[in-house]
PyMOL Python script that loads the backbone (N, CA, C, O; Angstrom):
from pymol import cmd

cmd.read_pdbstr("""\
ATOM      1  N   UNK A   1     -35.691 -64.598  -9.775  1.00  0.00           N
ATOM      2  CA  UNK A   1     -36.901 -64.183  -9.306  1.00  0.00           C
ATOM      3  C   UNK A   1     -37.343 -63.278  -8.126  1.00  0.00           C
ATOM      4  O   UNK A   1     -38.269 -62.468  -8.101  1.00  0.00           O
ATOM      5  N   UNK A   2     -36.268 -63.682  -6.949  1.00  0.00           N
ATOM      6  CA  UNK A   2     -36.507 -62.666  -5.980  1.00  0.00           C
ATOM      7  C   UNK A   2     -35.855 -61.369  -6.252  1.00  0.00           C
ATOM      8  O   UNK A   2     -36.182 -60.368  -5.614  1.00  0.00           O
ATOM      9  N   UNK A   3     -34.805 -61.336  -7.312  1.00  0.00           N
ATOM     10  CA  UNK A   3     -34.098 -60.118  -7.598  1.00  0.00           C
ATOM     11  C   UNK A   3     -35.179 -59.195  -8.455  1.00  0.00           C
ATOM     12  O   UNK A   3     -34.989 -57.984  -8.567  1.00  0.00           O
ATOM     13  N   UNK A   4     -36.178 -59.766  -8.973  1.00  0.00           N
ATOM     14  CA  UNK A   4     -37.196 -59.133  -9.838  1.00  0.00           C
ATOM     15  C   UNK A   4     -38.402 -58.608  -8.881  1.00  0.00           C
ATOM     16  O   UNK A   4     -39.213 -57.738  -9.199  1.00  0.00           O
ATOM     17  N   UNK A   5     -38.359 -59.318  -7.634  1.00  0.00           N
ATOM     18  CA  UNK A   5     -39.530 -59.095  -6.947  1.00  0.00           C
ATOM     19  C   UNK A   5     -38.899 -57.993  -5.607  1.00  0.00           C
ATOM     20  O   UNK A   5     -38.045 -58.204  -4.746  1.00  0.00           O
ATOM     21  N   UNK A   6     -39.684 -56.874  -5.880  1.00  0.00           N
ATOM     22  CA  UNK A   6     -39.104 -55.719  -4.801  1.00  0.00           C
ATOM     23  C   UNK A   6     -39.354 -56.294  -3.364  1.00  0.00           C
ATOM     24  O   UNK A   6     -40.458 -56.659  -2.961  1.00  0.00           O
ATOM     25  N   UNK A   7     -38.339 -56.325  -2.736  1.00  0.00           N
ATOM     26  CA  UNK A   7     -38.439 -56.747  -1.170  1.00  0.00           C
ATOM     27  C   UNK A   7     -38.788 -58.219  -1.074  1.00  0.00           C
ATOM     28  O   UNK A   7     -38.990 -58.659   0.058  1.00  0.00           O
ATOM     29  N   UNK A   8     -38.884 -59.016  -2.082  1.00  0.00           N
ATOM     30  CA  UNK A   8     -39.067 -60.469  -2.021  1.00  0.00           C
ATOM     31  C   UNK A   8     -38.001 -61.052  -1.416  1.00  0.00           C
ATOM     32  O   UNK A   8     -38.160 -61.662  -0.358  1.00  0.00           O
ATOM     33  N   UNK A   9     -36.937 -60.954  -1.934  1.00  0.00           N
ATOM     34  CA  UNK A   9     -35.367 -61.469  -1.509  1.00  0.00           C
ATOM     35  C   UNK A   9     -35.249 -61.176  -0.102  1.00  0.00           C
ATOM     36  O   UNK A   9     -35.048 -62.075   0.715  1.00  0.00           O
ATOM     37  N   UNK A  10     -35.370 -59.883   0.243  1.00  0.00           N
ATOM     38  CA  UNK A  10     -35.182 -59.549   1.697  1.00  0.00           C
ATOM     39  C   UNK A  10     -36.129 -60.191   2.695  1.00  0.00           C
ATOM     40  O   UNK A  10     -35.736 -60.604   3.786  1.00  0.00           O
ATOM     41  N   UNK A  11     -37.360 -60.260   2.296  1.00  0.00           N
ATOM     42  CA  UNK A  11     -38.320 -60.969   3.005  1.00  0.00           C
ATOM     43  C   UNK A  11     -37.896 -62.470   3.318  1.00  0.00           C
ATOM     44  O   UNK A  11     -37.988 -62.987   4.431  1.00  0.00           O
ATOM     45  N   UNK A  12     -37.456 -63.041   2.261  1.00  0.00           N
ATOM     46  CA  UNK A  12     -37.141 -64.480   2.401  1.00  0.00           C
ATOM     47  C   UNK A  12     -35.936 -64.590   3.119  1.00  0.00           C
ATOM     48  O   UNK A  12     -35.836 -65.538   3.897  1.00  0.00           O
ATOM     49  N   UNK A  13     -34.954 -63.757   2.998  1.00  0.00           N
ATOM     50  CA  UNK A  13     -33.701 -63.919   3.763  1.00  0.00           C
ATOM     51  C   UNK A  13     -33.938 -63.663   5.362  1.00  0.00           C
ATOM     52  O   UNK A  13     -33.330 -64.320   6.208  1.00  0.00           O
ATOM     53  N   UNK A  14     -34.863 -62.665   5.684  1.00  0.00           N
ATOM     54  CA  UNK A  14     -35.071 -62.158   7.010  1.00  0.00           C
ATOM     55  C   UNK A  14     -35.670 -63.302   7.544  1.00  0.00           C
ATOM     56  O   UNK A  14     -35.270 -63.711   8.635  1.00  0.00           O
ATOM     57  N   UNK A  15     -36.690 -63.966   6.867  1.00  0.00           N
ATOM     58  CA  UNK A  15     -37.525 -65.166   7.554  1.00  0.00           C
ATOM     59  C   UNK A  15     -36.625 -66.246   7.772  1.00  0.00           C
ATOM     60  O   UNK A  15     -36.755 -66.885   8.816  1.00  0.00           O
ATOM     61  N   UNK A  16     -35.711 -66.564   6.941  1.00  0.00           N
ATOM     62  CA  UNK A  16     -34.693 -67.742   6.886  1.00  0.00           C
ATOM     63  C   UNK A  16     -34.082 -67.348   8.189  1.00  0.00           C
ATOM     64  O   UNK A  16     -34.185 -68.161   9.108  1.00  0.00           O
ATOM     65  N   UNK A  17     -33.484 -66.261   8.399  1.00  0.00           N
ATOM     66  CA  UNK A  17     -32.592 -65.818   9.441  1.00  0.00           C
ATOM     67  C   UNK A  17     -33.376 -65.902  10.763  1.00  0.00           C
ATOM     68  O   UNK A  17     -32.942 -66.533  11.727  1.00  0.00           O
ATOM     69  N   UNK A  18     -34.354 -65.350  10.769  1.00  0.00           N
ATOM     70  CA  UNK A  18     -35.356 -65.469  12.049  1.00  0.00           C
ATOM     71  C   UNK A  18     -35.617 -66.947  12.521  1.00  0.00           C
ATOM     72  O   UNK A  18     -35.437 -67.436  13.636  1.00  0.00           O
ATOM     73  N   UNK A  19     -36.099 -67.533  11.343  1.00  0.00           N
ATOM     74  CA  UNK A  19     -36.422 -69.123  11.734  1.00  0.00           C
ATOM     75  C   UNK A  19     -35.217 -69.918  12.294  1.00  0.00           C
ATOM     76  O   UNK A  19     -35.314 -70.729  13.215  1.00  0.00           O
ATOM     77  N   UNK A  20     -34.033 -69.594  11.622  1.00  0.00           N
ATOM     78  CA  UNK A  20     -32.638 -70.348  12.108  1.00  0.00           C
ATOM     79  C   UNK A  20     -32.362 -69.881  13.503  1.00  0.00           C
ATOM     80  O   UNK A  20     -31.848 -70.661  14.305  1.00  0.00           O
ATOM     81  N   UNK A  21     -32.709 -68.499  13.884  1.00  0.00           N
ATOM     82  CA  UNK A  21     -32.178 -67.930  15.242  1.00  0.00           C
ATOM     83  C   UNK A  21     -33.135 -68.480  16.155  1.00  0.00           C
ATOM     84  O   UNK A  21     -32.745 -68.660  17.308  1.00  0.00           O
ATOM     85  N   UNK A  22     -34.414 -68.807  15.834  1.00  0.00           N
ATOM     86  CA  UNK A  22     -35.235 -69.431  16.879  1.00  0.00           C
ATOM     87  C   UNK A  22     -35.288 -70.831  16.982  1.00  0.00           C
ATOM     88  O   UNK A  22     -35.957 -71.453  17.808  1.00  0.00           O
ATOM     89  N   UNK A  23     -34.398 -71.410  15.921  1.00  0.00           N
ATOM     90  CA  UNK A  23     -34.250 -73.044  15.986  1.00  0.00           C
ATOM     91  C   UNK A  23     -35.291 -73.742  14.916  1.00  0.00           C
ATOM     92  O   UNK A  23     -35.414 -74.960  14.790  1.00  0.00           O
ATOM     93  N   UNK A  24     -36.022 -72.746  14.165  1.00  0.00           N
ATOM     94  CA  UNK A  24     -37.021 -73.604  13.327  1.00  0.00           C
ATOM     95  C   UNK A  24     -36.258 -73.713  12.005  1.00  0.00           C
ATOM     96  O   UNK A  24     -35.397 -72.924  11.615  1.00  0.00           O
ATOM     97  N   UNK A  25     -36.739 -74.900  11.319  1.00  0.00           N
ATOM     98  CA  UNK A  25     -36.377 -75.262  10.122  1.00  0.00           C
ATOM     99  C   UNK A  25     -36.733 -74.081   9.040  1.00  0.00           C
ATOM    100  O   UNK A  25     -37.894 -73.679   8.961  1.00  0.00           O
ATOM    101  N   UNK A  26     -35.790 -73.586   8.286  1.00  0.00           N
ATOM    102  CA  UNK A  26     -36.085 -72.722   7.189  1.00  0.00           C
ATOM    103  C   UNK A  26     -36.932 -73.194   6.208  1.00  0.00           C
ATOM    104  O   UNK A  26     -36.509 -74.000   5.379  1.00  0.00           O
ATOM    105  N   UNK A  27     -38.190 -72.759   6.188  1.00  0.00           N
ATOM    106  CA  UNK A  27     -39.218 -73.193   5.177  1.00  0.00           C
ATOM    107  C   UNK A  27     -38.922 -72.417   3.991  1.00  0.00           C
ATOM    108  O   UNK A  27     -38.686 -71.211   4.069  1.00  0.00           O
ATOM    109  N   UNK A  28     -38.922 -73.084   2.840  1.00  0.00           N
ATOM    110  CA  UNK A  28     -38.666 -72.688   1.475  1.00  0.00           C
ATOM    111  C   UNK A  28     -36.980 -72.669   1.138  1.00  0.00           C
ATOM    112  O   UNK A  28     -36.529 -72.163   0.111  1.00  0.00           O
ATOM    113  N   UNK A  29     -36.232 -73.242   2.077  1.00  0.00           N
ATOM    114  CA  UNK A  29     -34.889 -73.298   1.572  1.00  0.00           C
ATOM    115  C   UNK A  29     -34.536 -74.781   1.521  1.00  0.00           C
ATOM    116  O   UNK A  29     -33.428 -75.138   1.121  1.00  0.00           O
TER     117      UNK A  29
END
""", "prot")
cmd.dss("prot")
cmd.show_as("cartoon", "prot")
cmd.util.cbc("prot")
cmd.orient("prot")
């Protein structure tokens, strides 16, 4: 799904990393 979505995977990963770095629970994971 993310593989077929251009930039979708990166956006999700980036959000996950940022949320984790700020101490927020990773939404969608």
